[in-house]
N, C-alpha and C positions, 0 to 999 in steps of 0.2 A: 803381435801385440795388439790386443783389442783396444777400443776407444776409451774404455774406463782406465786401463792401465796407463795409457799415454797421458790422459788428463789428470789422473790422481796418482801421481808417483808416490812411491813408498817414503815414509819419513826416515831420515837419517837421525834426526834429534828433534824432540818436541818438548815444549814447555807451555802448559796451560796457565792462564792468569784469570782467576775467578773474581768478578767485580760486579757484586749485586746480581741483577738479572741477566747480565752478560757474562760471556767467557770469551776471552781472547786466547787464540792459539798461535804461538810462535813455532813454525815448523821448518826445519832445515831439509831441503830436498836436493835431488841431483839431476842435472840435465843428462841428456844422451852422451854429452862429452865429458862426463864426470865432473862437472863444475857445480859447486854447491850454490844454492840460492835460498832466500828466506821468503816464506809466505806468511803473512799476518792475516789471521781470519778473525772476524767478530762474529759471534754466534749468539743469537737472542731468540729465546722461545717465544713464540706468538700464539695467541689463543683467539682465533676468529670465532665470531658469534655463530653458534650452531655448527661450527665445523671442527675438524680434528686439529689438535695442536701440531705445530711444525716449527722447525728452527730456520730462522731467516739468517743467511750468511752473507758477509761482505768480505772480499779477499783482496789483498794487495800482494804483488810479487816485487820483490826487491832483489836485485842482482849484485854480485860482489863489487863491481866497478862503481856502484852507487852508494856502498855502505858508508864510507866516511862522510860524504856529503849529506846523506840522510841523518846520520848520527849527530853531526854537527848541527844541522838545522833543528833536529828534534830536541837536542839539549838546549839550544838557544830559545826555543818556544817554551820549554818547561821552565827555565830560569825566569823568562819574562813573566809568565803567569805567577810563579812563586813570588816575584818581586812586587808586582802590581796588585796581586790578590792573595795574600798569605792565607794558607789552609786553616780552615776552621771547621772542626768536626760537625757534621750535620746531625740533626736530631734523627734518630732511627725511624725509618718508615715502616709501616706495617709489614710489608713483604720481607723485611730484613730481620724482624723480631724472631727470637728463638721461642720454642714452645714454652719454656720456663718464663720468659717476659710475658707471653700472652696470658699464662695462668695467673700471674700476679695481678692482672687488671680486673679479675673477678673476686667478688666477695663470697666468703663461705656462707652458705644458707642452711639454716637448721630447719628442716621440713617440718618439724613438730611445731615451730613458731608459726608457721603459716596456718595451722589448723586452729590456733588459739584465737579467740575473738575479744 
């Protein structure tokens, strides 16, 4: 088994979550002992000045024995945030606008009007 195969095991199940400029991947993988575990990866495209774009990734490994504690704490934190700071939709930022939305921002110009004095 080469280093890549050892480090990047094949996904058993995967679910992407797209969130603006970020994508989260929830991947089920399997250990050598056929035990499933979860990896949570945050992927964000970076655009360095004068450089080639790349994806910055951050990964968390979560094993079966910790699922219940993690899920309980995660839900507790989500409930706290929802209670203390209820969700209010944000105004769409430029990078989230669709092409249709961007086209609405421009006024139709009649080029013949530009030649009239």
